C-alpha positions in Angstrom: -76.3 -45.6 122.1 -78.2 -42.7 120.6 -77.1 -41.7 117.1 -76.4 -38.0 116.6 -78.3 -36.6 113.6 -76.2 -34.7 111.1 -78.2 -32.0 109.3 -77.4 -30.0 106.2 -78.9 -26.4 106.5 -79.2 -23.6 103.9 -81.0 -20.3 104.0 -84.5 -20.3 102.7 -85.3 -18.1 99.7 -87.9 -15.3 99.9 -90.8 -17.4 98.6 -91.8 -20.7 97.0 -92.0 -19.3 93.4 -88.5 -17.8 93.7 -87.2 -21.0 95.3 -88.4 -23.2 92.5 -87.0 -20.8 89.8 -83.7 -20.6 91.5 -83.5 -24.4 92.0 -84.4 -25.0 88.4 -81.7 -22.5 87.1 -79.1 -24.0 89.5 -79.9 -27.6 88.4 -79.7 -26.6 84.7 -76.4 -24.9 85.3 -75.0 -28.0 87.1 -76.2 -30.3 84.3 -74.6 -28.0 81.7 -71.3 -28.0 83.5 -71.4 -31.8 83.8 -72.2 -32.1 80.1 -69.2 -29.9 79.2 -66.9 -31.9 81.5 -67.9 -35.2 79.9 -67.6 -34.1 76.3 -63.9 -33.3 76.8 -61.5 -36.1 77.4 -59.7 -35.8 80.8 -56.1 -34.7 80.4 -53.2 -36.6 81.9 -53.0 -34.2 84.8 -56.7 -34.9 85.7 -56.1 -38.6 85.4 -53.0 -38.5 87.6 -54.9 -36.6 90.3 -57.9 -39.0 90.1 -55.5 -42.0 90.4 -53.9 -40.4 93.4 -57.3 -39.7 95.0 -58.4 -43.3 94.5 -55.2 -44.7 96.1 -55.7 -42.5 99.1 -59.4 -43.4 99.3 -58.6 -47.1 99.2 -56.0 -46.6 102.0 -58.5 -44.5 103.9 -56.1 -41.5 103.9 -59.0 -39.5 102.5 -62.7 -40.0 103.3 -66.0 -38.3 103.1 -66.9 -36.1 106.1 -70.2 -37.1 107.7 -71.2 -33.5 108.5 -72.1 -32.8 104.9 -74.8 -35.5 105.1 -78.3 -35.6 106.5 -79.7 -38.7 108.3 -83.4 -39.3 108.9 -85.3 -42.3 110.2 -88.6 -43.9 109.4 -90.5 -47.1 110.1 -89.1 -50.2 108.5 -91.2 -52.7 106.5 -91.0 -56.4 105.8 -89.9 -59.2 108.2 -88.0 -58.4 111.3 -90.1 -59.4 114.4 -91.8 -57.2 116.9 -89.9 -54.0 116.0 -91.2 -53.8 112.4 -93.6 -50.9 111.9 -93.2 -49.9 115.5 -89.7 -48.4 115.7 -88.1 -45.8 113.4 -85.1 -48.0 112.5 -85.0 -47.5 108.7 -82.2 -45.0 108.0 -82.1 -42.6 105.0 -78.8 -40.8 104.1 -79.0 -37.7 101.9 -75.8 -36.4 100.4 -76.0 -33.0 98.6 -73.9 -33.1 95.4 -72.9 -29.4 95.9 -71.0 -30.6 99.0 -69.8 -34.0 97.7 -68.5 -33.2 94.2 -65.7 -30.8 95.3 -64.3 -33.7 97.4 -64.1 -36.2 94.6 -62.3 -36.2 91.2 -64.1 -34.3 88.4 -64.1 -37.5 86.2 -66.6 -39.0 88.7 -69.1 -36.2 88.7 -71.2 -37.2 85.6 -71.2 -40.9 86.6 -72.5 -40.1 90.1 -75.4 -38.3 88.5 -76.2 -41.5 86.6 -76.2 -43.5 89.8 -79.5 -45.2 90.8 -79.1 -43.3 94.1 -79.3 -39.9 92.5 -82.4 -37.8 93.0 -82.4 -35.1 90.3 -85.1 -33.0 91.9 -83.1 -32.4 95.1 -79.6 -32.8 93.5 -78.7 -35.3 96.2 -77.7 -39.0 96.6 -80.3 -40.8 98.6 -79.2 -44.0 100.2 -81.4 -46.2 102.5 -80.9 -49.1 104.8 -83.3 -51.2 106.8 -81.4 -54.4 107.1 -81.0 -54.1 110.9 -83.6 -53.4 113.7 -81.1 -50.9 115.1 -80.8 -47.4 114.0 -77.0 -47.1 114.5 -76.4 -50.3 112.4 -78.5 -49.0 109.5 -76.7 -45.6 109.6 -73.4 -47.3 109.3 -74.8 -49.4 106.4 -75.8 -46.2 104.6 -72.3 -44.8 104.9 -70.8 -48.1 103.7 -73.0 -48.0 100.7 -71.9 -44.5 99.9 -68.2 -45.4 100.1 -68.8 -48.5 98.0 -70.6 -46.3 95.4 -67.6 -43.9 95.2 -65.1 -46.7 95.1 -66.8 -48.8 92.4 -67.5 -45.7 90.3 -63.9 -44.6 90.5 -62.5 -48.0 89.6 -64.9 -48.2 86.6 -64.1 -44.7 85.1 -60.5 -44.0 86.1 -58.1 -45.9 83.7 -55.1 -47.5 85.2 -51.7 -46.0 84.6 -49.9 -47.3 81.5 -46.7 -49.1 82.2 -43.5 -48.5 80.2 -43.9 -51.9 78.5 -47.4 -51.0 77.4 -46.3 -47.6 76.1 -43.5 -49.3 74.0 -46.0 -51.8 72.7 -48.4 -49.0 71.6 -45.5 -47.2 69.9 -44.4 -50.3 68.0 -48.0 -50.8 66.8 -48.2 -47.2 65.7 -44.9 -47.5 63.8 -46.0 -50.7 62.2 -49.3 -49.2 61.1 -47.5 -46.1 59.7 -45.0 -48.3 57.8 -47.9 -50.4 56.4 -49.7 -47.2 55.3 -46.6 -45.9 53.5 -46.0 -49.2 51.8 -49.6 -49.3 50.6 -49.4 -45.8 49.2 -46.1 -46.7 47.4 -47.7 -49.8 45.9 -50.7 -47.9 44.8 -48.5 -45.2 43.2 -46.5 -47.8 41.4 -49.6 -49.4 40.0 -50.8 -46.1 38.6 -47.4 -45.4 37.1 -47.4 -48.9 35.4 -50.8 -48.2 33.9 -49.7 -44.9 32.5 -46.6 -46.5 31.0 -48.6 -49.3 29.3 -50.9 -46.7 27.8 -48.1 -44.7 26.3 -46.5 -47.9 24.9 -49.6 -48.6 22.9 
């Protein structure tokens, strides 16, 4: 069954020099925004939203629309029989970050840029598959790799929600540390007072 190609289009700038300058400024702005986002710790509201997104993503309530992606085909290499180097079965999936990032929690943005699939020059995720001799199967494999990337990244960077028991344990540890600190200060103060008293007695 033929596979429908999904293309991502944008208007072309006036000329190549202007295009390069605009792309460089936009990439720099994106990198600066990512840096600012990662220097600040996500607040509880952001974490709650990220956990909710991950739960919906795991239950397939939310997904990534395929029409933001671009699929292209090329000749596959390696073993595979008669079709190798004769049929364009290798699939390449390109996902522009400007379309993907608004669909995922902000806490993932910087980590997606650190992915091995990230192409900095084009600001896209580039995922390839040539496991099958069929185009359709390789296309599905590319989308599966994309979903797996999003899931594993989210599970790595989104902390689990703290239970009531864990919160109580943390509070007890803080109280114990505070009491130990106060006790140490009192002991230190008592030693200093004793030294002063011994000096005056002499």
